[in-house]
N, C-alpha and C positions, 0 to 999 in steps of 0.2 A: 655542502655539495648536494645538489638535488639529483633525482633519479636519472634524468636525461644527461646530466654532466658526466656521470660515471660511465654511461654507455658510450658517450662520445670520446672520453679519454681512453677507454679500453680499445675502442675501435681505431682510434688514431695510433695507438701503440701497435696493434695488429698490422696496420698499414705500414708503419715505419719499419717494423721487423720484416715484413714481406718484401718491401722495396730493398732493404739492406741485403737481403739474401737473393735478390734478383728474380723473385717470383712475380708472375702476373697474377691477377685475381683468379684467372682460370686455372693456372698451374697449381696454385695453392689449394683451390677448391678440389681439383683432382686428387692431389696428394692427401687431403684430409677427408675426402668423401663427400664434398659439398658442391652444390652448383655455384658457379662464379657469381651469380646475382646475390646469393646469400652472403658470400664474403663481402661484397660491396655494401650490402645492408648493414652488416656488422661494423665495417669500417666507418660508415657514416653515422653510427649510433642509432640506427633505426630498428635494430633487433635487440630484444632482451634475451641475450644468448644464455643457454643453459650451461651448467657446469660441465656436463658431459661433452657438449660441443666445444666449449672453451678448451677442455683438455685435448680434444682431437685437433683443434687448430694449433695449440701449443706443440703438440707432438709433430704435426706437419711442418712447423717452423723450427723444430729441433731446439725448443726452449722449454723450461718448466713453466707451469701455470703462473707461478708468482711473478715471473718476468713480464707477463702481460699486464700486471698492475704496477710496474715500475715506470710509469709514464712521467713525462716532464710536462708541467703545466704550460699551456700554449703561450702564455705571456712572459715566461722566463726564458732567458737566453743562455746558451751554453758558452763558456769561454773556449778559446782555442785549445787550451789544455784539456778541457772536458771532452771535446770532440776527439782529440787524439787518444785519450784513455778509452773512450767508448769503442774506437776503431780497434785498439789493441785487444780489448775484451772480446769483440766480435770475432777477431781472427783466432783467438784461443778457444772460443766456445766449441765444444764438441771434440776437442783434442783428447788423445788418450793420456792417462796419468803420467806416462814417461815423458811425453812431449811437454806437458804442463810443468813438470819438475825442471826440465831443461830450460824452458822459457823463464821460469822463476829465477833460476840460478844466473842466467844471462842478464836479466833485469837487475838482479841484486848487484852484480859486478858493475854494471853501467852506472847505477845510482851511487855506489861506493866511489867510483871514479869522479863523479860530479862533486861530491862533498868535500 
C-alpha cells in the first residue's frame, strides 16, 4: 500500500462514518473544530492528517481512533449479512454498559432460538 492509498482509505472511512451518523462536512467540522473544507480534503485523501487531528475527528464521530483504520477495501463487497451486522453495531455504539448487556442477552436468546 502506498502513501496516497492509506490517506484515501482513511478519508473514505471518515466519510462513511460521517454519513452513517447523518453529519454534513460542515457539522462534523464544527463538532471537531475544523473548517468544512478541511474535512473534505481529509475525506478525499488530500491531507496527510496528524494524529492529533485524527483523534479530534474520531471524538467528533464518537468512535475510537482505531475505527478510522477499519476500512473496507473499495473493491470488496459486503454481504447482506455483513451490512446487517454493521448496522447493529452502529446502533449499539455509544450505548451504556447496561444497554449493551441487555442487547447481548436478547441477541443470545434470538440465536439460541435459531439453532
